[in-house]
Z-matrix of the N, CA and C atoms (Angstrom, degrees):
N
C 1 1.420
C 2 1.452 1 110.21
N 3 1.284 2 112.57 1 139.01
C 4 1.478 3 117.31 2 178.21
C 5 1.466 4 113.25 3 -87.88
N 6 1.184 5 116.77 4 154.06
C 7 1.444 6 122.16 5 179.94
C 8 1.542 7 110.39 6 -86.85
N 9 1.384 8 109.98 7 132.79
C 10 1.567 9 111.83 8 -178.48
C 11 1.488 10 105.12 9 -108.96
N 12 1.289 11 114.97 10 125.75
C 13 1.468 12 121.29 11 -179.38
C 14 1.495 13 111.41 12 -72.82
N 15 1.353 14 117.08 13 140.72
C 16 1.433 15 120.42 14 174.09
C 17 1.478 16 112.23 15 -70.84
N 18 1.262 17 115.26 16 140.95
C 19 1.437 18 121.04 17 178.57
C 20 1.515 19 109.58 18 -117.37
N 21 1.332 20 121.69 19 152.05
C 22 1.335 21 123.97 20 170.98
C 23 1.454 22 115.01 21 -78.40
N 24 1.333 23 117.71 22 113.64
C 25 1.477 24 117.35 23 -174.31
C 26 1.485 25 106.27 24 -119.03
N 27 1.235 26 118.47 25 151.98
C 28 1.409 27 118.62 26 178.64
C 29 1.595 28 109.60 27 -98.31
N 30 1.234 29 117.65 28 153.69
C 31 1.523 30 119.40 29 -178.90
C 32 1.550 31 109.89 30 113.70
N 33 1.163 32 117.60 31 155.93
C 34 1.504 33 123.74 32 179.97
C 35 1.528 34 112.30 33 -69.98
N 36 1.256 35 113.31 34 143.17
C 37 1.460 36 120.38 35 177.28
C 38 1.612 37 109.36 36 -91.51
N 39 1.227 38 119.30 37 -26.33
C 40 1.497 39 128.62 38 -176.45
C 41 1.548 40 111.74 39 -144.39
N 42 1.337 41 113.98 40 -171.31
C 43 1.446 42 116.64 41 178.19
C 44 1.556 43 105.93 42 -84.80
N 45 1.313 44 109.13 43 151.28
C 46 1.485 45 116.53 44 -172.84
C 47 1.553 46 102.75 45 -81.12
N 48 1.333 47 113.59 46 146.57
C 49 1.478 48 121.59 47 176.06
C 50 1.492 49 106.29 48 -85.30
N 51 1.371 50 115.01 49 124.09
C 52 1.464 51 117.88 50 179.29
C 53 1.472 52 109.11 51 -102.68
N 54 1.252 53 114.61 52 148.52
C 55 1.510 54 117.51 53 173.97
C 56 1.468 55 113.03 54 -61.97
N 57 1.351 56 118.47 55 163.19
C 58 1.471 57 124.05 56 -172.82
C 59 1.530 58 111.05 57 -65.54
N 60 1.395 59 114.83 58 -41.29
C 61 1.484 60 118.19 59 177.54
C 62 1.523 61 114.37 60 -57.10
N 63 1.266 62 115.09 61 -42.21
C 64 1.436 63 121.45 62 -178.05
C 65 1.515 64 110.86 63 -69.46
N 66 1.338 65 120.19 64 -35.78
C 67 1.381 66 127.55 65 -179.35
C 68 1.561 67 108.93 66 -68.94
N 69 1.359 68 116.13 67 -40.03
C 70 1.527 69 120.67 68 -176.49
C 71 1.570 70 106.88 69 -66.52
N 72 1.314 71 115.33 70 -39.25
C 73 1.461 72 117.67 71 179.87
C 74 1.522 73 115.39 72 -58.83
N 75 1.357 74 111.69 73 -43.92
C 76 1.400 75 120.09 74 -176.81
C 77 1.608 76 115.11 75 -67.17
N 78 1.364 77 112.61 76 -30.29
C 79 1.476 78 118.23 77 -173.96
C 80 1.531 79 107.58 78 -67.68
N 81 1.320 80 113.30 79 140.48
C 82 1.507 81 117.07 80 174.09
C 83 1.443 82 110.11 81 -91.88
N 84 1.291 83 116.58 82 135.25
C 85 1.414 84 124.16 83 -176.34
C 86 1.616 85 107.74 84 -81.94
N 87 1.342 86 116.87 85 143.65
C 88 1.459 87 122.49 86 171.50
C 89 1.516 88 110.08 87 -71.06
N 90 1.296 89 111.62 88 142.67
C 91 1.573 90 111.09 89 -177.41
C 92 1.539 91 108.54 90 -65.65
N 93 1.242 92 118.66 91 139.94
C 94 1.509 93 121.14 92 -177.31
C 95 1.530 94 107.98 93 -72.21
N 96 1.291 95 119.70 94 132.39
C 97 1.422 96 123.02 95 179.89
C 98 1.545 97 108.81 96 -112.27
N 99 1.331 98 120.27 97 166.01
C 100 1.440 99 117.42 98 178.57
C 101 1.515 100 106.25 99 -80.13
N 102 1.340 101 116.72 100 142.78
C 103 1.350 102 127.46 101 -174.06
C 104 1.618 103 108.39 102 -70.10
N 105 1.353 104 114.31 103 131.22
C 106 1.419 105 114.71 104 177.12
C 107 1.455 106 111.20 105 -73.51
N 108 1.348 107 117.30 106 144.32
C 109 1.476 108 120.59 107 177.31
C 110 1.460 109 111.64 108 -78.39
N 111 1.297 110 116.63 109 131.06
C 112 1.458 111 121.52 110 179.83
C 113 1.531 112 112.74 111 -90.12
N 114 1.317 113 118.31 112 -3.88
C 115 1.427 114 119.63 113 -171.97
C 116 1.501 115 111.42 114 162.05
N 117 1.247 116 117.44 115 -163.75
C 118 1.426 117 121.67 116 175.71
C 119 1.566 118 111.53 117 -78.93
N 120 1.353 119 111.67 118 166.36
C 121 1.453 120 115.26 119 -178.04
C 122 1.488 121 108.51 120 -71.97
N 123 1.312 122 118.20 121 151.58
C 124 1.417 123 120.88 122 -177.96
C 125 1.598 124 112.69 123 -63.70
N 126 1.287 125 113.35 124 138.56
C 127 1.420 126 114.97 125 179.48
C 128 1.549 127 112.31 126 85.86
N 129 1.305 128 119.19 127 7.64
C 130 1.442 129 120.22 128 -176.58
C 131 1.473 130 112.30 129 -74.41
N 132 1.338 131 115.76 130 -19.89
C 133 1.497 132 119.39 131 -178.86
C 134 1.547 133 108.28 132 -69.52
N 135 1.358 134 115.79 133 -35.43
C 136 1.445 135 119.29 134 -173.16
C 137 1.492 136 113.34 135 -94.96
N 138 1.333 137 116.19 136 -18.54
C 139 1.461 138 117.75 137 175.62
C 140 1.517 139 107.37 138 -117.30
N 141 1.326 140 122.74 139 103.28
C 142 1.377 141 125.16 140 -175.74
C 143 1.635 142 110.07 141 -63.13
N 144 1.311 143 114.68 142 144.54
C 145 1.472 144 117.12 143 -177.23
C 146 1.504 145 109.75 144 -72.86
N 147 1.375 146 113.04 145 173.58
C 148 1.443 147 117.89 146 -178.81
C 149 1.525 148 114.58 147 -70.80
N 150 1.313 149 113.78 148 -27.42
C 151 1.455 150 118.24 149 176.10
C 152 1.529 151 114.58 150 -61.40
N 153 1.378 152 111.35 151 -44.19
C 154 1.379 153 117.15 152 -177.66
C 155 1.600 154 109.64 153 -68.15
N 156 1.308 155 118.98 154 -30.33
C 157 1.408 156 120.38 155 -179.86
C 158 1.533 157 108.86 156 -74.21
N 159 1.311 158 120.96 157 -30.36
C 160 1.413 159 125.52 158 178.15
C 161 1.563 160 108.93 159 -67.95
N 162 1.371 161 117.15 160 -42.31
C 163 1.425 162 124.34 161 178.47
C 164 1.505 163 109.98 162 -62.92
N 165 1.274 164 117.70 163 -45.30
C 166 1.480 165 121.06 164 -177.69
C 167 1.485 166 111.19 165 -65.32
N 168 1.338 167 117.42 166 -42.06
C 169 1.386 168 118.52 167 177.02
C 170 1.558 169 116.36 168 -62.19
N 171 1.342 170 111.08 169 -32.29
C 172 1.497 171 115.41 170 -179.49
C 173 1.501 172 110.50 171 -70.68
N 174 1.333 173 117.24 172 -42.75
C 175 1.491 174 122.54 173 -177.05
C 176 1.519 175 111.36 174 -81.09
N 177 1.188 176 116.74 175 -25.15
C 178 1.490 177 117.77 176 -173.53
C 179 1.520 178 106.97 177 99.54
N 180 1.316 179 121.48 178 168.19
C 181 1.428 180 120.29 179 177.29
C 182 1.525 181 110.13 180 -71.32
N 183 1.274 182 120.19 181 113.42
C 184 1.440 183 125.67 182 178.43
C 185 1.512 184 111.88 183 -89.52
N 186 1.337 185 119.65 184 133.36
C 187 1.416 186 121.59 185 -178.52
C 188 1.600 187 105.28 186 -78.94
N 189 1.352 188 115.83 187 122.29
C 190 1.490 189 115.15 188 -178.81
C 191 1.557 190 115.71 189 -68.91
N 192 1.407 191 117.21 190 -9.71
C 193 1.452 192 118.25 191 178.07
C 194 1.491 193 110.45 192 -77.30
N 195 1.288 194 113.63 193 143.37
C 196 1.479 195 123.00 194 179.40
C 197 1.513 196 109.77 195 -85.19
N 198 1.370 197 114.71 196 164.67
C 199 1.414 198 119.07 197 170.71
C 200 1.560 199 112.05 198 113.02
N 201 1.263 200 112.37 199 -178.93
C 202 1.495 201 116.87 200 -177.73
C 203 1.479 202 112.86 201 -80.50
N 204 1.291 203 116.16 202 143.44
C 205 1.520 204 119.62 203 179.74
C 206 1.518 205 108.96 204 -102.69
N 207 1.382 206 116.66 205 9.47
C 208 1.460 207 120.24 206 -179.33
C 209 1.536 208 107.91 207 -68.79
N 210 1.316 209 117.75 208 132.18
C 211 1.429 210 120.88 209 174.76
C 212 1.483 211 113.65 210 -65.48
N 213 1.352 212 116.87 211 142.38
C 214 1.407 213 119.77 212 178.00
C 215 1.457 214 112.63 213 -110.11
N 216 1.337 215 118.80 214 132.79
C 217 1.428 216 120.03 215 -176.78
C 218 1.502 217 109.75 216 -75.62
N 219 1.345 218 119.45 217 133.64
C 220 1.434 219 122.18 218 -175.63
C 221 1.611 220 109.64 219 -93.10
N 222 1.322 221 114.36 220 -12.57
C 223 1.495 222 118.29 221 -179.00
C 224 1.560 223 108.38 222 -104.44
N 225 1.266 224 118.38 223 145.15
C 226 1.473 225 119.01 224 -178.84
C 227 1.527 226 110.00 225 -83.33
N 228 1.301 227 115.53 226 129.28
C 229 1.423 228 123.21 227 -173.37
C 230 1.532 229 112.04 228 -83.78
N 231 1.314 230 121.46 229 170.60
C 232 1.465 231 122.45 230 -177.48
C 233 1.522 232 113.16 231 -64.75
N 234 1.381 233 114.98 232 -37.58
C 235 1.437 234 114.79 233 -177.39
C 236 1.496 235 109.72 234 -70.63
N 237 1.359 236 120.23 235 -33.46
C 238 1.437 237 119.13 236 176.88
C 239 1.518 238 114.11 237 -68.07
N 240 1.399 239 114.69 238 -31.62
C 241 1.478 240 122.54 239 178.13
C 242 1.568 241 107.71 240 -64.04
N 243 1.306 242 116.00 241 -46.69
C 244 1.458 243 121.28 242 179.18
C 245 1.560 244 112.89 243 -56.52
N 246 1.352 245 113.20 244 -44.61
C 247 1.451 246 118.71 245 178.71
C 248 1.468 247 113.27 246 -64.77
N 249 1.400 248 117.06 247 -34.07
C 250 1.471 249 123.07 248 -178.15
C 251 1.547 250 106.09 249 -74.37
N 252 1.304 251 117.98 250 -31.88
C 253 1.482 252 119.36 251 -173.66
C 254 1.579 253 110.99 252 -74.75
N 255 1.327 254 114.84 253 -26.92
C 256 1.456 255 116.54 254 -179.06
C 257 1.577 256 113.01 255 -63.58
N 258 1.344 257 116.64 256 141.90
C 259 1.524 258 116.85 257 178.04
C 260 1.532 259 109.17 258 -67.77
N 261 1.283 260 112.38 259 145.12
C 262 1.502 261 121.25 260 178.43
C 263 1.511 262 111.42 261 -81.71
N 264 1.270 263 116.91 262 134.49
C 265 1.479 264 117.17 263 -178.70
C 266 1.578 265 106.59 264 -104.91
N 267 1.375 266 111.39 265 118.69
C 268 1.463 267 119.07 266 -177.58
C 269 1.543 268 111.96 267 -99.35
N 270 1.287 269 116.06 268 -4.29
C 271 1.466 270 118.99 269 -175.98
C 272 1.555 271 105.25 270 -80.68
N 273 1.318 272 118.38 271 138.50
C 274 1.468 273 120.08 272 175.00
C 275 1.543 274 113.05 273 -68.46
N 276 1.212 275 114.65 274 140.02
C 277 1.437 276 119.25 275 -175.97
C 278 1.563 277 110.62 276 -83.36
N 279 1.326 278 117.61 277 -30.87
C 280 1.461 279 125.74 278 -176.55
C 281 1.481 280 106.69 279 -106.55
N 282 1.319 281 120.00 280 142.32
C 283 1.433 282 122.89 281 176.13
C 284 1.538 283 106.48 282 -103.50
N 285 1.313 284 114.35 283 133.91
C 286 1.430 285 123.61 284 178.84
C 287 1.486 286 114.09 285 -89.76
N 288 1.252 287 116.76 286 142.20
C 289 1.537 288 120.17 287 177.48
C 290 1.491 289 108.64 288 -144.79
N 291 1.277 290 116.28 289 154.99
C 292 1.432 291 121.82 290 179.10
C 293 1.510 292 110.19 291 -65.78
N 294 1.252 293 118.43 292 145.46
C 295 1.479 294 123.15 293 175.27
C 296 1.548 295 108.49 294 -73.13
N 297 1.313 296 116.61 295 135.13
C 298 1.373 297 120.49 296 -179.95
C 299 1.508 298 111.75 297 -100.74
N 300 1.267 299 116.79 298 138.47
C 301 1.473 300 121.33 299 -179.09
C 302 1.601 301 106.14 300 -69.00
N 303 1.273 302 112.97 301 143.51
C 304 1.525 303 114.39 302 177.47
C 305 1.532 304 107.83 303 -66.23
N 306 1.296 305 117.35 304 129.51
C 307 1.469 306 124.00 305 -178.40
C 308 1.519 307 107.93 306 -88.63
N 309 1.322 308 111.93 307 134.24
C 310 1.423 309 118.52 308 175.73
C 311 1.529 310 108.00 309 -115.02
N 312 1.289 311 118.91 310 160.62
C 313 1.469 312 121.57 311 179.79
C 314 1.561 313 108.42 312 -62.30
N 315 1.327 314 120.13 313 148.27
C 316 1.480 315 121.04 314 -179.68
C 317 1.517 316 111.90 315 -63.58
N 318 1.277 317 119.61 316 -26.34
C 319 1.473 318 121.01 317 177.63
C 320 1.524 319 112.88 318 -61.26
N 321 1.442 320 112.12 319 -45.04
C 322 1.428 321 118.55 320 -178.42
C 323 1.520 322 111.16 321 -71.80
N 324 1.370 323 118.06 322 -35.49
C 325 1.437 324 119.49 323 177.98
C 326 1.562 325 113.36 324 -69.98
N 327 1.319 326 116.51 325 -32.07
C 328 1.472 327 123.55 326 174.81
C 329 1.554 328 107.09 327 -64.64
N 330 1.330 329 113.89 328 -44.99
C 331 1.495 330 118.57 329 -176.34
C 332 1.509 331 110.02 330 -64.09
N 333 1.353 332 115.06 331 -40.48
C 334 1.490 333 119.00 332 177.29
C 335 1.556 334 112.35 333 -64.24
N 336 1.357 335 113.86 334 -40.90
C 337 1.493 336 116.27 335 178.67
C 338 1.570 337 111.16 336 -64.39
N 339 1.311 338 115.75 337 -40.62
C 340 1.486 339 116.60 338 -177.12
C 341 1.535 340 109.02 339 -74.27
N 342 1.252 341 122.35 340 -16.92
C 343 1.452 342 123.33 341 -178.46
C 344 1.567 343 108.51 342 -103.51
N 345 1.288 344 119.68 343 2.92
C 346 1.480 345 122.59 344 -177.51
C 347 1.645 346 106.93 345 -70.41
N 348 1.319 347 111.56 346 117.70
C 349 1.494 348 118.05 347 -175.56
C 350 1.566 349 110.07 348 -66.67
N 351 1.274 350 117.21 349 -42.10
C 352 1.437 351 121.05 350 -175.48
C 353 1.531 352 105.42 351 -64.95
N 354 1.325 353 118.85 352 -46.13
C 355 1.429 354 120.47 353 -177.87
C 356 1.593 355 110.66 354 -65.21
N 357 1.317 356 116.21 355 -31.92
C 358 1.483 357 117.46 356 178.42
C 359 1.561 358 111.55 357 -71.67
N 360 1.361 359 112.01 358 -35.06
C 361 1.514 360 114.53 359 174.10
C 362 1.513 361 111.35 360 -64.50
N 363 1.290 362 114.80 361 -43.56
C 364 1.544 363 116.01 362 -179.62
C 365 1.560 364 110.34 363 -67.80
N 366 1.277 365 118.32 364 -34.35
C 367 1.541 366 121.44 365 174.80
C 368 1.523 367 109.08 366 -61.08
N 369 1.328 368 118.15 367 -42.27
C 370 1.470 369 120.49 368 178.07
C 371 1.484 370 111.97 369 -59.23
N 372 1.370 371 112.18 370 -45.34
C 373 1.506 372 117.31 371 -175.31
C 374 1.575 373 108.55 372 -65.88
N 375 1.349 374 117.29 373 -40.08
C 376 1.458 375 122.59 374 176.68
C 377 1.494 376 110.35 375 -60.70
N 378 1.326 377 116.47 376 -43.16
C 379 1.456 378 119.59 377 -178.95
C 380 1.541 379 114.37 378 -69.42
N 381 1.337 380 116.11 379 -23.90
C 382 1.488 381 122.50 380 173.42
C 383 1.480 382 110.17 381 -79.73
N 384 1.366 383 121.78 382 -11.56
C 385 1.393 384 121.30 383 179.17
C 386 1.480 385 115.64 384 98.01
N 387 1.296 386 119.55 385 12.98
C 388 1.449 387 125.04 386 178.28
C 389 1.485 388 108.68 387 -81.74
N 390 1.352 389 116.96 388 154.08
C 391 1.438 390 120.73 389 -178.68
C 392 1.512 391 106.09 390 -107.12
N 393 1.366 392 115.68 391 126.10
C 394 1.465 393 117.33 392 178.62
C 395 1.537 394 111.73 393 -83.23
N 396 1.261 395 115.02 394 149.29
C 397 1.550 396 119.78 395 -179.42
C 398 1.530 397 106.38 396 -134.87
N 399 1.307 398 114.68 397 157.08
C 400 1.507 399 122.39 398 165.24
C 401 1.483 400 110.20 399 67.88
N 402 1.304 401 114.63 400 -138.46
C 403 1.571 402 121.45 401 -173.47
C 404 1.491 403 107.04 402 -65.89
N 405 1.313 404 122.91 403 -32.90
C 406 1.520 405 123.31 404 178.08
C 407 1.521 406 109.35 405 -58.22
N 408 1.375 407 115.90 406 -48.86
C 409 1.466 408 121.44 407 -175.04
C 410 1.576 409 109.93 408 -63.17
N 411 1.377 410 115.36 409 -41.22
C 412 1.462 411 118.16 410 -177.81
C 413 1.530 412 109.19 411 -70.52
N 414 1.286 413 118.86 412 -39.71
C 415 1.522 414 122.85 413 178.45
C 416 1.468 415 106.75 414 -63.33
N 417 1.313 416 121.03 415 -45.70
C 418 1.479 417 123.99 416 -174.65
C 419 1.552 418 106.19 417 -64.94
N 420 1.335 419 117.53 418 -48.56
C 421 1.495 420 120.63 419 -175.75
C 422 1.586 421 107.33 420 -61.89
N 423 1.244 422 117.41 421 -47.35
C 424 1.496 423 121.89 422 -174.76
C 425 1.568 424 109.56 423 -60.12
N 426 1.348 425 115.49 424 -48.69
C 427 1.480 426 121.90 425 -176.28
C 428 1.500 427 109.86 426 -68.90
N 429 1.291 428 119.37 427 -40.94
C 430 1.526 429 121.80 428 179.29
C 431 1.490 430 109.19 429 -62.83
N 432 1.388 431 116.72 430 -45.27
C 433 1.466 432 121.89 431 -178.27
C 434 1.523 433 109.37 432 -60.96
N 435 1.351 434 116.08 433 -43.90
C 436 1.402 435 121.95 434 -179.29
C 437 1.633 436 110.30 435 -64.44
N 438 1.287 437 115.25 436 -38.92
C 439 1.442 438 121.08 437 177.32
C 440 1.502 439 110.18 438 -64.37
N 441 1.340 440 116.69 439 -40.27
C 442 1.510 441 116.73 440 179.37
C 443 1.510 442 106.37 441 -67.78
N 444 1.308 443 122.58 442 -41.92
C 445 1.501 444 121.77 443 177.81
C 446 1.530 445 112.79 444 -57.46
N 447 1.319 446 116.94 445 -47.33
C 448 1.441 447 120.12 446 178.93
C 449 1.509 448 113.57 447 -63.00
N 450 1.391 449 117.84 448 -39.28
C 451 1.403 450 118.35 449 178.83
C 452 1.536 451 111.12 450 -67.95
N 453 1.310 452 118.01 451 -36.32
C 454 1.501 453 120.59 452 173.15
C 455 1.468 454 112.66 453 -67.10
N 456 1.342 455 118.50 454 -39.88
C 457 1.467 456 123.41 455 -179.79
C 458 1.605 457 108.71 456 -62.28
N 459 1.328 458 115.34 457 -43.83
C 460 1.530 459 120.17 458 -174.19
C 461 1.500 460 109.81 459 -83.48
N 462 1.351 461 114.77 460 -7.60
C 463 1.559 462 114.70 461 -178.19
C 464 1.487 463 115.55 462 71.56
N 465 1.336 464 117.51 463 31.93
C 466 1.455 465 122.27 464 -178.95
C 467 1.552 466 109.58 465 -86.26
N 468 1.313 467 121.10 466 -9.09
C 469 1.456 468 122.71 467 -178.99
C 470 1.523 469 109.82 468 -64.19
N 471 1.327 470 116.45 469 -35.49
C 472 1.466 471 122.30 470 -174.97
C 473 1.530 472 108.24 471 -61.00
N 474 1.377 473 111.95 472 -41.68
C 475 1.500 474 116.67 473 -177.16
C 476 1.526 475 107.05 474 -62.37
N 477 1.357 476 118.82 475 -41.41
C 478 1.402 477 120.27 476 -178.70
C 479 1.553 478 111.90 477 -66.51
N 480 1.371 479 113.55 478 -33.16
C 481 1.535 480 115.65 479 179.92
C 482 1.552 481 108.39 480 -71.85
N 483 1.321 482 119.45 481 -33.13
C 484 1.427 483 119.33 482 178.23
C 485 1.519 484 109.62 483 -67.69
N 486 1.353 485 116.36 484 -38.21
C 487 1.491 486 119.71 485 178.63
C 488 1.564 487 111.38 486 -62.04
N 489 1.333 488 113.37 487 -38.40
C 490 1.434 489 118.45 488 -177.74
C 491 1.539 490 110.43 489 -73.08
N 492 1.257 491 120.18 490 -30.68
C 493 1.493 492 122.02 491 171.48
C 494 1.503 493 111.82 492 -60.27
N 495 1.302 494 114.15 493 -38.33
C 496 1.445 495 116.95 494 176.97
C 497 1.511 496 112.04 495 -69.37
N 498 1.264 497 118.65 496 -31.53
C 499 1.410 498 125.37 497 179.59
C 500 1.528 499 111.65 498 -96.18
N 501 1.354 500 119.51 499 109.56
C 502 1.500 501 119.71 500 -173.49
C 503 1.505 502 111.91 501 -77.17
N 504 1.300 503 119.13 502 -22.01
C 505 1.479 504 122.13 503 175.55
C 506 1.517 505 115.42 504 -71.23
N 507 1.338 506 114.28 505 -23.68
C 508 1.450 507 118.99 506 -178.23
C 509 1.628 508 110.83 507 -62.96
N 510 1.301 509 112.66 508 -37.30
C 511 1.490 510 116.37 509 179.71
C 512 1.488 511 109.39 510 -65.55
N 513 1.304 512 118.63 511 -44.01
C 514 1.506 513 121.31 512 179.67
C 515 1.521 514 112.59 513 -62.19
N 516 1.315 515 118.20 514 -34.87
C 517 1.378 516 122.75 515 179.13
C 518 1.513 517 112.46 516 -66.25
N 519 1.380 518 116.78 517 -35.77
C 520 1.418 519 122.24 518 -178.00
C 521 1.515 520 112.44 519 -76.92
N 522 1.298 521 122.38 520 -27.33
C 523 1.452 522 124.97 521 -176.11
C 524 1.472 523 106.07 522 -72.11
N 525 1.418 524 112.80 523 146.96
C 526 1.506 525 120.32 524 178.29
C 527 1.505 526 107.03 525 -104.90
N 528 1.375 527 114.55 526 103.66
C 529 1.471 528 117.45 527 -175.97
C 530 1.496 529 114.63 528 -76.87
N 531 1.279 530 119.81 529 -11.81
C 532 1.437 531 123.67 530 174.69
C 533 1.516 532 109.34 531 -60.60
N 534 1.229 533 120.45 532 -43.64
C 535 1.512 534 124.37 533 -176.42
C 536 1.549 535 109.22 534 -58.44
N 537 1.321 536 115.75 535 -41.53
C 538 1.461 537 118.77 536 -172.83
C 539 1.541 538 107.76 537 -80.39
N 540 1.392 539 120.33 538 -39.36
C 541 1.421 540 117.80 539 -170.97
C 542 1.634 541 108.33 540 -88.34
N 543 1.283 542 119.10 541 -37.32
C 544 1.452 543 122.80 542 -175.36
C 545 1.515 544 113.13 543 -92.93
N 546 1.307 545 112.66 544 -18.59
C 547 1.497 546 115.20 545 178.83
C 548 1.518 547 112.35 546 81.59
N 549 1.274 548 117.40 547 26.28
C 550 1.523 549 120.33 548 -177.95
C 551 1.495 550 109.48 549 -83.39
């Protein structure tokens, strides 16, 4: 790069620095607006406004305390003395008893048990060889026990015994062969 010699030129190289007074005169002022209120006047808490005074005079002087303004007698009246003189009854007037479940005929209860979907699902699981635990086992045991009670109550066991007499293999299934062979 070649060197360029400086030459004396006339004219300003930058903007002229003006004194502060001259700069202030040229600046345009923003139009003055009304100052926004930032809250109530100072001391308004201690000196109530005229509006509040007008409201109070219209209502009358209201007591700021809450509660009943009814006067209370400090002396016991004759009616209260009579009530206090009566003997107090500590015996309960009503007798409490446990609520009884609505009873239904055993035939209906048996029909409900035999159509119980949850019980049928659990029976299928037991037939497949699964072991029930927890709430399922308790539910299964309770419902099967109730079913056995209802069958005995209604006398349906005899019908099953007659069916087993017709089926010769049923007796073989009921016998415990371990006792005979193992001597248990």
